[in-house]
BALOBA-1460 file (C-alpha; in Angstrom, 3 decimals):
// residues 289
<rec num="1" residu="x" x="-0.233" y="-0.097" z="-0.126"/>
<rec num="2" residu="x" x="1.294" y="3.233" z="-0.731"/>
<rec num="3" residu="x" x="1.400" y="6.337" z="1.480"/>
<rec num="4" residu="x" x="2.718" y="9.973" z="1.571"/>
<rec num="5" residu="x" x="4.760" y="10.583" z="3.166"/>
<rec num="6" residu="x" x="3.827" y="12.589" z="6.401"/>
<rec num="7" residu="x" x="5.120" y="16.040" z="8.700"/>
<rec num="8" residu="x" x="5.064" y="12.047" z="11.459"/>
<rec num="9" residu="x" x="7.452" y="10.755" z="9.165"/>
<rec num="10" residu="x" x="11.296" y="11.162" z="10.601"/>
<rec num="11" residu="x" x="13.121" y="12.454" z="7.464"/>
<rec num="12" residu="x" x="15.414" y="10.659" z="6.101"/>
<rec num="13" residu="x" x="18.783" y="11.112" z="6.257"/>
<rec num="14" residu="x" x="20.036" y="9.710" z="2.776"/>
<rec num="15" residu="x" x="22.205" y="11.187" z="0.133"/>
<rec num="16" residu="x" x="24.226" y="10.432" z="-2.441"/>
<rec num="17" residu="x" x="27.991" y="8.751" z="-1.384"/>
<rec num="18" residu="x" x="27.980" y="7.584" z="-5.296"/>
<rec num="19" residu="x" x="27.140" y="7.117" z="-9.211"/>
<rec num="20" residu="x" x="27.752" y="4.331" z="-11.804"/>
<rec num="21" residu="x" x="27.462" y="3.996" z="-15.420"/>
<rec num="22" residu="x" x="27.805" y="0.479" z="-17.030"/>
<rec num="23" residu="x" x="28.504" y="1.143" z="-20.737"/>
<rec num="24" residu="x" x="28.864" y="-2.531" z="-22.033"/>
<rec num="25" residu="x" x="26.757" y="-4.695" z="-20.430"/>
<rec num="26" residu="x" x="28.512" y="-7.237" z="-17.320"/>
<rec num="27" residu="x" x="31.185" y="-5.413" z="-17.769"/>
<rec num="28" residu="x" x="33.322" y="-3.197" z="-14.873"/>
<rec num="29" residu="x" x="31.716" y="0.002" z="-14.045"/>
<rec num="30" residu="x" x="33.013" y="4.069" z="-14.200"/>
<rec num="31" residu="x" x="32.512" y="5.961" z="-11.496"/>
<rec num="32" residu="x" x="31.006" y="9.571" z="-12.066"/>
<rec num="33" residu="x" x="30.305" y="13.154" z="-9.866"/>
<rec num="34" residu="x" x="26.461" y="13.120" z="-11.715"/>
<rec num="35" residu="x" x="24.647" y="10.677" z="-13.269"/>
<rec num="36" residu="x" x="22.930" y="12.525" z="-16.256"/>
<rec num="37" residu="x" x="19.521" y="11.090" z="-16.976"/>
<rec num="38" residu="x" x="18.154" y="10.548" z="-20.207"/>
<rec num="39" residu="x" x="14.754" y="8.635" z="-20.791"/>
<rec num="40" residu="x" x="16.419" y="5.317" z="-21.484"/>
<rec num="41" residu="x" x="18.405" y="5.885" z="-17.759"/>
<rec num="42" residu="x" x="21.572" y="7.171" z="-17.308"/>
<rec num="43" residu="x" x="23.271" y="8.066" z="-20.575"/>
<rec num="44" residu="x" x="25.469" y="5.904" z="-21.512"/>
<rec num="45" residu="x" x="24.730" y="3.114" z="-19.015"/>
<rec num="46" residu="x" x="24.112" y="-0.355" z="-20.961"/>
<rec num="47" residu="x" x="24.307" y="0.612" z="-24.668"/>
<rec num="48" residu="x" x="26.963" y="-1.639" z="-25.585"/>
<rec num="49" residu="x" x="26.701" y="-5.096" z="-25.488"/>
<rec num="50" residu="x" x="27.961" y="-8.542" z="-26.000"/>
<rec num="51" residu="x" x="26.129" y="-11.407" z="-28.512"/>
<rec num="52" residu="x" x="26.744" y="-14.581" z="-29.262"/>
<rec num="53" residu="x" x="26.913" y="-15.805" z="-33.592"/>
<rec num="54" residu="x" x="23.145" y="-15.919" z="-32.803"/>
<rec num="55" residu="x" x="23.024" y="-12.674" z="-31.211"/>
<rec num="56" residu="x" x="22.026" y="-13.441" z="-28.378"/>
<rec num="57" residu="x" x="23.097" y="-11.483" z="-25.291"/>
<rec num="58" residu="x" x="26.281" y="-12.266" z="-23.620"/>
<rec num="59" residu="x" x="26.544" y="-11.883" z="-19.435"/>
<rec num="60" residu="x" x="29.492" y="-12.810" z="-17.218"/>
<rec num="61" residu="x" x="26.194" y="-15.245" z="-15.584"/>
<rec num="62" residu="x" x="27.877" y="-17.602" z="-17.935"/>
<rec num="63" residu="x" x="30.869" y="-15.836" z="-18.898"/>
<rec num="64" residu="x" x="32.943" y="-14.552" z="-15.947"/>
<rec num="65" residu="x" x="35.880" y="-12.877" z="-17.920"/>
<rec num="66" residu="x" x="33.489" y="-10.526" z="-19.138"/>
<rec num="67" residu="x" x="33.388" y="-8.875" z="-15.501"/>
<rec num="68" residu="x" x="36.913" y="-8.234" z="-16.019"/>
<rec num="69" residu="x" x="36.809" y="-5.376" z="-18.618"/>
<rec num="70" residu="x" x="37.570" y="-2.174" z="-17.294"/>
<rec num="71" residu="x" x="35.313" y="0.762" z="-19.564"/>
<rec num="72" residu="x" x="36.065" y="3.986" z="-19.695"/>
<rec num="73" residu="x" x="34.945" y="6.864" z="-21.746"/>
<rec num="74" residu="x" x="36.790" y="8.455" z="-24.412"/>
<rec num="75" residu="x" x="34.611" y="11.489" z="-25.055"/>
<rec num="76" residu="x" x="32.578" y="13.812" z="-23.285"/>
<rec num="77" residu="x" x="29.475" y="12.446" z="-24.841"/>
<rec num="78" residu="x" x="28.561" y="9.229" z="-22.733"/>
<rec num="79" residu="x" x="26.724" y="7.638" z="-25.517"/>
<rec num="80" residu="x" x="30.046" y="8.030" z="-27.212"/>
<rec num="81" residu="x" x="33.507" y="5.492" z="-27.768"/>
<rec num="82" residu="x" x="35.165" y="3.785" z="-25.107"/>
<rec num="83" residu="x" x="37.799" y="2.571" z="-24.560"/>
<rec num="84" residu="x" x="38.263" y="-0.893" z="-23.164"/>
<rec num="85" residu="x" x="40.938" y="-2.275" z="-20.634"/>
<rec num="86" residu="x" x="41.511" y="-6.266" z="-19.575"/>
<rec num="87" residu="x" x="44.445" y="-7.532" z="-17.364"/>
<rec num="88" residu="x" x="47.003" y="-8.952" z="-19.965"/>
<rec num="89" residu="x" x="45.412" y="-6.839" z="-22.926"/>
<rec num="90" residu="x" x="46.197" y="-3.909" z="-24.878"/>
<rec num="91" residu="x" x="43.603" y="-1.122" z="-25.177"/>
<rec num="92" residu="x" x="41.213" y="-1.187" z="-28.018"/>
<rec num="93" residu="x" x="39.085" y="1.863" z="-28.829"/>
<rec num="94" residu="x" x="36.068" y="1.571" z="-30.224"/>
<rec num="95" residu="x" x="33.797" y="3.769" z="-31.524"/>
<rec num="96" residu="x" x="29.939" y="4.261" z="-32.075"/>
<rec num="97" residu="x" x="29.286" y="2.783" z="-35.284"/>
<rec num="98" residu="x" x="28.324" y="5.094" z="-37.763"/>
<rec num="99" residu="x" x="26.568" y="2.249" z="-40.738"/>
<rec num="100" residu="x" x="23.007" y="2.502" z="-40.762"/>
<rec num="101" residu="x" x="22.787" y="-0.686" z="-40.834"/>
<rec num="102" residu="x" x="21.287" y="-2.722" z="-37.313"/>
<rec num="103" residu="x" x="20.687" y="-6.828" z="-37.004"/>
<rec num="104" residu="x" x="18.175" y="-8.072" z="-34.240"/>
<rec num="105" residu="x" x="19.673" y="-8.912" z="-31.001"/>
<rec num="106" residu="x" x="18.226" y="-10.890" z="-28.106"/>
<rec num="107" residu="x" x="18.321" y="-9.383" z="-25.146"/>
<rec num="108" residu="x" x="16.707" y="-12.301" z="-21.842"/>
<rec num="109" residu="x" x="12.639" y="-12.081" z="-23.986"/>
<rec num="110" residu="x" x="13.159" y="-8.867" z="-26.516"/>
<rec num="111" residu="x" x="14.582" y="-8.737" z="-29.746"/>
<rec num="112" residu="x" x="16.191" y="-5.087" z="-30.439"/>
<rec num="113" residu="x" x="17.765" y="-3.259" z="-33.182"/>
<rec num="114" residu="x" x="21.788" y="-3.029" z="-32.850"/>
<rec num="115" residu="x" x="24.984" y="-1.777" z="-34.877"/>
<rec num="116" residu="x" x="27.783" y="-4.009" z="-35.114"/>
<rec num="117" residu="x" x="31.483" y="-2.391" z="-33.781"/>
<rec num="118" residu="x" x="33.209" y="-4.134" z="-36.284"/>
<rec num="119" residu="x" x="35.377" y="-6.711" z="-36.373"/>
<rec num="120" residu="x" x="38.929" y="-5.424" z="-34.711"/>
<rec num="121" residu="x" x="36.297" y="-4.710" z="-31.350"/>
<rec num="122" residu="x" x="34.467" y="-8.193" z="-31.964"/>
<rec num="123" residu="x" x="38.052" y="-10.056" z="-31.611"/>
<rec num="124" residu="x" x="39.142" y="-8.060" z="-29.159"/>
<rec num="125" residu="x" x="36.798" y="-8.376" z="-26.704"/>
<rec num="126" residu="x" x="36.174" y="-12.493" z="-28.287"/>
<rec num="127" residu="x" x="40.058" y="-12.850" z="-27.018"/>
<rec num="128" residu="x" x="39.209" y="-11.089" z="-23.783"/>
<rec num="129" residu="x" x="36.585" y="-13.509" z="-22.548"/>
<rec num="130" residu="x" x="37.530" y="-16.676" z="-24.008"/>
<rec num="131" residu="x" x="34.615" y="-17.211" z="-26.926"/>
<rec num="132" residu="x" x="33.486" y="-15.870" z="-30.682"/>
<rec num="133" residu="x" x="31.253" y="-13.009" z="-29.306"/>
<rec num="134" residu="x" x="30.674" y="-9.503" z="-31.505"/>
<rec num="135" residu="x" x="30.015" y="-6.170" z="-29.581"/>
<rec num="136" residu="x" x="26.800" y="-4.374" z="-30.709"/>
<rec num="137" residu="x" x="25.182" y="-0.830" z="-29.907"/>
<rec num="138" residu="x" x="22.000" y="-0.314" z="-29.290"/>
<rec num="139" residu="x" x="20.184" y="1.437" z="-32.528"/>
<rec num="140" residu="x" x="17.944" y="4.900" z="-31.800"/>
<rec num="141" residu="x" x="15.462" y="3.174" z="-32.871"/>
<rec num="142" residu="x" x="15.157" y="0.181" z="-30.650"/>
<rec num="143" residu="x" x="11.651" y="0.231" z="-28.759"/>
<rec num="144" residu="x" x="12.375" y="-1.957" z="-25.319"/>
<rec num="145" residu="x" x="9.506" y="-1.098" z="-23.215"/>
<rec num="146" residu="x" x="10.020" y="-0.573" z="-20.082"/>
<rec num="147" residu="x" x="7.429" y="-3.036" z="-17.437"/>
<rec num="148" residu="x" x="5.365" y="-1.252" z="-14.568"/>
<rec num="149" residu="x" x="6.830" y="-3.047" z="-11.690"/>
<rec num="150" residu="x" x="10.071" y="-1.413" z="-12.791"/>
<rec num="151" residu="x" x="8.641" y="2.088" z="-12.823"/>
<rec num="152" residu="x" x="7.440" y="2.190" z="-8.396"/>
<rec num="153" residu="x" x="4.487" y="5.419" z="-8.902"/>
<rec num="154" residu="x" x="5.582" y="6.266" z="-12.193"/>
<rec num="155" residu="x" x="3.465" y="6.274" z="-15.654"/>
<rec num="156" residu="x" x="5.188" y="3.704" z="-17.611"/>
<rec num="157" residu="x" x="3.534" y="3.555" z="-20.638"/>
<rec num="158" residu="x" x="5.809" y="4.601" z="-23.817"/>
<rec num="159" residu="x" x="8.729" y="4.647" z="-21.468"/>
<rec num="160" residu="x" x="12.233" y="2.812" z="-23.642"/>
<rec num="161" residu="x" x="15.014" y="0.387" z="-21.881"/>
<rec num="162" residu="x" x="18.476" y="0.277" z="-22.611"/>
<rec num="163" residu="x" x="20.526" y="-3.367" z="-22.134"/>
<rec num="164" residu="x" x="19.601" y="-3.468" z="-18.510"/>
<rec num="165" residu="x" x="18.197" y="-6.207" z="-17.173"/>
<rec num="166" residu="x" x="14.844" y="-4.367" z="-17.009"/>
<rec num="167" residu="x" x="15.355" y="-1.376" z="-15.028"/>
<rec num="168" residu="x" x="16.494" y="1.931" z="-16.095"/>
<rec num="169" residu="x" x="18.334" y="2.468" z="-12.423"/>
<rec num="170" residu="x" x="19.035" y="0.493" z="-9.698"/>
<rec num="171" residu="x" x="19.614" y="1.712" z="-6.002"/>
<rec num="172" residu="x" x="21.046" y="0.677" z="-3.026"/>
<rec num="173" residu="x" x="22.440" y="1.520" z="0.441"/>
<rec num="174" residu="x" x="25.853" y="0.785" z="2.252"/>
<rec num="175" residu="x" x="24.139" y="-0.234" z="5.447"/>
<rec num="176" residu="x" x="22.777" y="-2.946" z="3.410"/>
<rec num="177" residu="x" x="26.277" y="-4.010" z="2.162"/>
<rec num="178" residu="x" x="27.357" y="-3.909" z="5.830"/>
<rec num="179" residu="x" x="24.691" y="-5.488" z="6.824"/>
<rec num="180" residu="x" x="24.931" y="-8.559" z="4.307"/>
<rec num="181" residu="x" x="28.897" y="-7.962" z="5.330"/>
<rec num="182" residu="x" x="28.280" y="-8.860" z="9.431"/>
<rec num="183" residu="x" x="26.712" y="-11.787" z="8.258"/>
<rec num="184" residu="x" x="29.649" y="-12.966" z="6.247"/>
<rec num="185" residu="x" x="32.166" y="-12.704" z="8.233"/>
<rec num="186" residu="x" x="30.720" y="-13.851" z="11.223"/>
<rec num="187" residu="x" x="29.969" y="-17.046" z="8.644"/>
<rec num="188" residu="x" x="33.671" y="-17.325" z="8.001"/>
<rec num="189" residu="x" x="33.289" y="-15.650" z="4.823"/>
<rec num="190" residu="x" x="34.718" y="-12.005" z="3.405"/>
<rec num="191" residu="x" x="33.072" y="-9.669" z="3.016"/>
<rec num="192" residu="x" x="32.140" y="-7.992" z="-0.318"/>
<rec num="193" residu="x" x="32.535" y="-4.612" z="-2.312"/>
<rec num="194" residu="x" x="29.467" y="-2.805" z="-4.145"/>
<rec num="195" residu="x" x="30.745" y="-3.977" z="-7.505"/>
<rec num="196" residu="x" x="29.156" y="-7.590" z="-7.056"/>
<rec num="197" residu="x" x="25.348" y="-5.945" z="-6.733"/>
<rec num="198" residu="x" x="26.156" y="-2.741" z="-10.225"/>
<rec num="199" residu="x" x="24.200" y="0.105" z="-8.066"/>
<rec num="200" residu="x" x="23.805" y="3.023" z="-10.205"/>
<rec num="201" residu="x" x="23.230" y="4.978" z="-6.792"/>
<rec num="202" residu="x" x="24.973" y="4.456" z="-4.163"/>
<rec num="203" residu="x" x="23.399" y="5.466" z="-0.515"/>
<rec num="204" residu="x" x="24.614" y="6.378" z="2.496"/>
<rec num="205" residu="x" x="23.426" y="7.395" z="5.471"/>
<rec num="206" residu="x" x="20.139" y="5.225" z="5.436"/>
<rec num="207" residu="x" x="19.062" y="1.950" z="8.052"/>
<rec num="208" residu="x" x="19.578" y="-1.447" z="6.749"/>
<rec num="209" residu="x" x="17.185" y="-1.993" z="3.665"/>
<rec num="210" residu="x" x="15.401" y="1.472" z="4.336"/>
<rec num="211" residu="x" x="15.559" y="1.487" z="0.063"/>
<rec num="212" residu="x" x="13.141" y="-1.200" z="0.441"/>
<rec num="213" residu="x" x="10.605" y="1.011" z="2.227"/>
<rec num="214" residu="x" x="10.415" y="3.870" z="-0.616"/>
<rec num="215" residu="x" x="7.849" y="4.293" z="-3.246"/>
<rec num="216" residu="x" x="8.752" y="7.606" z="-4.740"/>
<rec num="217" residu="x" x="11.151" y="9.627" z="-3.312"/>
<rec num="218" residu="x" x="13.474" y="12.900" z="-5.108"/>
<rec num="219" residu="x" x="17.088" y="13.196" z="-5.109"/>
<rec num="220" residu="x" x="18.755" y="16.825" z="-6.005"/>
<rec num="221" residu="x" x="15.367" y="17.235" z="-8.259"/>
<rec num="222" residu="x" x="15.069" y="14.435" z="-9.739"/>
<rec num="223" residu="x" x="11.465" y="12.002" z="-8.931"/>
<rec num="224" residu="x" x="12.179" y="8.941" z="-8.523"/>
<rec num="225" residu="x" x="10.170" y="5.969" z="-8.486"/>
<rec num="226" residu="x" x="11.325" y="3.092" z="-6.942"/>
<rec num="227" residu="x" x="10.176" y="-0.464" z="-7.959"/>
<rec num="228" residu="x" x="10.274" y="-4.196" z="-7.123"/>
<rec num="229" residu="x" x="13.176" y="-5.456" z="-5.044"/>
<rec num="230" residu="x" x="15.914" y="-6.573" z="-7.218"/>
<rec num="231" residu="x" x="16.510" y="-10.087" z="-7.745"/>
<rec num="232" residu="x" x="19.840" y="-11.522" z="-7.331"/>
<rec num="233" residu="x" x="21.604" y="-14.057" z="-9.378"/>
<rec num="234" residu="x" x="24.717" y="-15.812" z="-9.606"/>
<rec num="235" residu="x" x="26.679" y="-12.472" z="-10.823"/>
<rec num="236" residu="x" x="26.960" y="-11.773" z="-7.695"/>
<rec num="237" residu="x" x="29.384" y="-14.789" z="-6.973"/>
<rec num="238" residu="x" x="31.767" y="-12.989" z="-9.356"/>
<rec num="239" residu="x" x="34.856" y="-11.644" z="-7.940"/>
<rec num="240" residu="x" x="35.195" y="-8.633" z="-10.039"/>
<rec num="241" residu="x" x="38.544" y="-8.549" z="-9.639"/>
<rec num="242" residu="x" x="39.560" y="-12.114" z="-10.348"/>
<rec num="243" residu="x" x="35.990" y="-13.290" z="-12.357"/>
<rec num="244" residu="x" x="36.390" y="-16.467" z="-10.386"/>
<rec num="245" residu="x" x="33.224" y="-17.829" z="-8.996"/>
<rec num="246" residu="x" x="32.082" y="-19.034" z="-5.367"/>
<rec num="247" residu="x" x="28.653" y="-19.033" z="-3.518"/>
<rec num="248" residu="x" x="28.595" y="-16.084" z="-1.931"/>
<rec num="249" residu="x" x="27.185" y="-13.353" z="-1.292"/>
<rec num="250" residu="x" x="23.820" y="-15.532" z="-2.386"/>
<rec num="251" residu="x" x="23.941" y="-17.626" z="-0.390"/>
<rec num="252" residu="x" x="24.163" y="-15.747" z="2.550"/>
<rec num="253" residu="x" x="21.505" y="-13.645" z="1.036"/>
<rec num="254" residu="x" x="19.102" y="-16.360" z="0.906"/>
<rec num="255" residu="x" x="19.191" y="-17.377" z="4.803"/>
<rec num="256" residu="x" x="17.372" y="-13.659" z="5.380"/>
<rec num="257" residu="x" x="16.370" y="-12.035" z="1.552"/>
<rec num="258" residu="x" x="14.479" y="-14.844" z="0.049"/>
<rec num="259" residu="x" x="10.993" y="-13.819" z="-1.515"/>
<rec num="260" residu="x" x="8.775" y="-14.977" z="-3.439"/>
<rec num="261" residu="x" x="10.582" y="-13.184" z="-6.129"/>
<rec num="262" residu="x" x="13.537" y="-14.698" z="-5.293"/>
<rec num="263" residu="x" x="17.260" y="-13.574" z="-3.253"/>
<rec num="264" residu="x" x="16.456" y="-10.021" z="-3.324"/>
<rec num="265" residu="x" x="18.854" y="-6.922" z="-2.449"/>
<rec num="266" residu="x" x="18.479" y="-3.170" z="-3.855"/>
<rec num="267" residu="x" x="15.980" y="-1.904" z="-5.721"/>
<rec num="268" residu="x" x="14.727" y="-1.322" z="-9.495"/>
<rec num="269" residu="x" x="14.001" y="2.448" z="-10.058"/>
<rec num="270" residu="x" x="12.818" y="4.315" z="-12.702"/>
<rec num="271" residu="x" x="13.130" y="8.182" z="-13.183"/>
<rec num="272" residu="x" x="10.267" y="10.825" z="-14.529"/>
<rec num="273" residu="x" x="11.693" y="13.205" z="-16.243"/>
<rec num="274" residu="x" x="15.949" y="13.937" z="-17.672"/>
<rec num="275" residu="x" x="17.732" y="15.809" z="-15.686"/>
<rec num="276" residu="x" x="20.951" y="15.061" z="-13.176"/>
<rec num="277" residu="x" x="21.441" y="13.457" z="-10.021"/>
<rec num="278" residu="x" x="24.881" y="14.822" z="-8.270"/>
<rec num="279" residu="x" x="26.927" y="13.296" z="-5.449"/>
<rec num="280" residu="x" x="26.094" y="14.652" z="-2.184"/>
<rec num="281" residu="x" x="22.396" y="14.839" z="-3.523"/>
<rec num="282" residu="x" x="19.703" y="14.040" z="-0.393"/>
<rec num="283" residu="x" x="17.020" y="12.100" z="-1.016"/>
<rec num="284" residu="x" x="13.334" y="13.093" z="0.092"/>
<rec num="285" residu="x" x="11.060" y="10.347" z="0.333"/>
<rec num="286" residu="x" x="6.994" y="11.951" z="-1.463"/>
<rec num="287" residu="x" x="5.833" y="8.276" z="-0.804"/>
<rec num="288" residu="x" x="6.253" y="4.678" z="1.314"/>
<rec num="289" residu="x" x="5.009" y="1.274" z="0.041"/>
């Protein structure tokens, strides 16, 4: 049930601690001071994808070494060229394809048009992840619809997303990570950091899982609809520094964060309009669940 924030509700202390863009799906994140928001989500976020010979998207769930690729922006335009680095490889520069030709690629249940990024980057990425692949760039004409469950209180009809799993944004509180790490260490394991969970917006000064209680917030001047809890998978068990897999932190999370939708951690979210979120911005809660 949605309830508007009332004067009796304690004001949130939450603020933006860090912001991240993930240009190539399943590859490393780029920390930014300002998260620019366009119609699809964070500008430059998940606009690139690796696909197999059948055009099906490849992720680190099955190809762990993809997590070792470190992209960086080669231009001021975050939807522009990238530099790709990976351990043991020289830097690969990839430009946005200029050939108007597109091919259909599959991202989960959606088929969307994308541009081929060329043979050079295909060879580099194939070597880097250990399997033949091609890199593609989301076409402007792509119309992958936003699902209602990701929009929270906001209208979702007519909204489009990029190559993300489904939501334009992911919110996560540092307190929630700290609580998980307490469990991991108590059980004889090692602590993990935010990279396992790939947030766009990392929040400080929250209580544990406070983000779960929100339905609509304002961050800076941007209204955010907080949708479904984010279901977690084997991606969280891949070490971002070594690409080695394991069972944690998914096993620990399953002990206290299991729901009928799976093991959940962090919140899927959608922005109301284009704009910008900045490190240090305060969070104002407009509606709770």
